[in-house]
C-alpha positions, 0 to 999 in steps of 0.5 A: 575885938569888941562887938560894939560897932555903931555909927550915927549919921546926920544928913541934912540937905534942902530936900531931906533931913535924916538922923540915923543910928546903926549898930552892926552887932545888934539884935535886929531891932528897928525904931523907924520914924519914916514917912513912907510906909513901904520903905519903913516895912523893908527897912525893918526887914533889913534890920531884922534879917541882918541882926542890925539895930537901926534907928531912923528919923527922916523927913523930906520933900515928898510933895515933889516925889519920893526919890530924894528921901529914899536915895538919901536914906540909902546914902545915910545908911551906907555912910553909917555902915562904913563908919561902923566898920572902921578900918574893916579889920578882922571881917569876913569881907564877902557874903552872899544869900539866896532868899526865897519869898513865896514865888520870888527868889532873890540873890545878893552878893557883897564884897566889902572891898572899898570899891563902890559898885552896884549891879541891880536887876530887880525885874520891877514893873516901876508901877507904884505899890498902892495901899489906901491913900498911900503909895510907894515909887518902886523905881526908887529901889535901885536909887536906894541901893546905888546910894548905899553901895557908893556911900558904904564903899562896897561891891553889891550885886542884887538880882531877882531870879524869878518872881511875880509880885513887886512887893515880894521882889523888893522885900526879898532883895532887902532881906537877901542884902541884909543877910549877905551884909551880915555875913560879910561884916561878921568877925572872922575868928580865924583872922581877928586882927587881919585886914582881909586884903593883899593890899593891907587896906580896904578903902 
């Protein structure tokens, strides 16, 4: 099977404008024109640890708040993930990761099942992360992953087992998720032409 699974998504609403390209079989490169600094930081980590090539140009109604843009980015990324996978033939389907980041331990488990579901237990304070004049609304992290799981058609469990810093918790969740997705999307050399389901379809 050719290792060139890529997809481009354009999502434009009255609230956001997102252009996103995702390559599943990449080198972990990220080109991000993204107006929320902390989200750009964790999206770059997502690309790096998943070995996904990710290109995003995004804007949104940040004068309202960050919710619309963060959630819509999750939706667009999930749409790209599903599109790049195609009929999901030959994939391993299941992936998981325990990711330690200093005092924080994050767990991610994914099933590329065709059945969208998110379990999220982030243990976040819901207080904003502040750096100079910039800030990030931590309560949008769950919105991002709910949009991603729904649009990608996957079952995704994300959980912080321990931790103190919201920064570390969020970043560890993105890294754990990308590692789990990387494993689940990997091609299985033992069954390269098989859709890994007794139903014969993952949709």
